[in-house]
N, C-alpha and C positions, 0 to 999 in steps of 0.2 A: 426542563429540558427546553433547548433552544432548537427550532427546525432548522435545517440547512437548507438556504435559497438560491444557491448558484455562486459561479465563482466571481461574478462581478461585485457582488456587495460585501459589505462588511456586516457582519450579523450581531454583535454582539461586542460588550466589553472586556470580553475575555482574551488573554495574551494569546496572539497565533505563534507560530513556528517563526513568521517574518518579523514579528515584533521581539520575540526573543533575542534574535541578532541586532536589532537595532538597538535593544536597551544595552547590551554590552558593548557597543560601540560608541554610546555617546559619551561625550566627557563633561565634567563637572562645570565647567565653565559656561555651557552653553543652556540656555534656559528656551525651554519648547510650551507653545501655548497648545490648547487642544485642536486648534483647526490647522498647526502646523504639523502636530504629531501625525493627524489623520491624513495628510498629505504624505507625509514619510511612509506610512502603513501602505498608503494606496501606490506608492511609486515602487515599493517593496513588492507588492503582491504583482504588480505589471512585471516587476523583473522575472518573479517566479512563473508567472503566467508564460512568458515566453520561453523561459528555461524547461519546463516540466509539460506544458500546454494546459487546456483546461482540464482535462481528465487526471491529468497528475495531481495540479491544484487540489481538485475534489478530494484525491486520497490524502493530501496532505492536511487539508482542515479537518477532515475526520480523524484522522491519527492522533490530534491534539486530544481526543476523548479515551485513546486508547493508553493502558500503562506501559512505561517503556520496560524492554526486554520481552513484551508479547509478541507472538508468532502470529504474521498477517499473511493471508492469502489474497492476492490480487487476480484479477479477471485479465484476459490479454488485451481487453480496451483500455484499461488504465496503464497497464504496466510500460515502463522502458529502462533502459539501462541506467540513464540518468536518476530514474526514481528510485530506484533500486539502491543505486549507490546512495541516495542520500537517507533513505529509510534506514541503511544498514550504519551510515554516521550518525545518526539519533537512536542507535542502539534497540532498533528491531529487527526480528528474523522475517525473512521474506521469503514466499513461496509464490511463483508466479509462471504464467506461460507468456512466451514474448512471440508477437508477431515478426514475420521474417524480414518485414520493413523496418524494424524498431531497433536492429541490434546494433545499429552503427557500426564502428568500425573493431567491434570484439572480434578476435579470432576462433569463429563459430563453424563447426564443421557443416556440408551442405546436408540437406533435408535426406537425399539418399543414403549417405553417410550415417546419419541418426538411427535411420531405419532399420540397419544392420546391427546398432548398438544397445546395449542394456540401458534402461533409464535408472536414474541416481537420484539423491537430495541431499539437500546440506542440513537438514536437522530433522524430518521425520520422514522414516522409512517404509518398508513393508512390514517388518517386524516390531513389535509382537502383532500377530493376526487377532481379531476378534471376530466375535460372533454377532451377527446382526441380525434383525427380522426384516424381511420383506416381504411384499403382498406378491402371490403368485394368481395370475389370473386364472390360468387352468384348473387349478384347485380351489380358487376363492376362498383361500387363508394365507396366514402367514406362515413363512417357511424358514428356518434359520439358514443364513448363508456365511462363510467366512468370508471377512473383507480384511485388507492391509490398514495399518495404524493412520495411514494419512487421510481414510474415510472416515473411521472413528473421529479423528480432528477435525475434519470438514463438519461434521453431522452436530458437533458441540453447540456451534453456533448456527 
């Protein structure tokens, strides 16, 4: 297994998402040496860095190890509308919380309007509910608790 070292380094010979788009657009008549290819990859990574930010690039790097079609949960530090759109194009199901300053031009209701509405989900909901065991500090033992399906899905990983 290769450890992740950050957004500024290419860490292995593994094909990255940016490499895949490079491979598709290259023509047969051009020949590229290893150093030219590395330069192309670096410029692609710089474009991705500008587009998704360093936190989004971390997600794109790590998602190369996740099978296509998987459900991915993203913390609000990493999530953006551009990243969600990109992951959807790559055929991943995405659940995330967006910070209010990362909604860009999306027609989203205000926080006050959100407080009055019910919550929803695009692929995992409340039902079916499951029974989980949680630690009860007062009784000093594990007790059964009913939890929505999203909690069960989250706890798998």
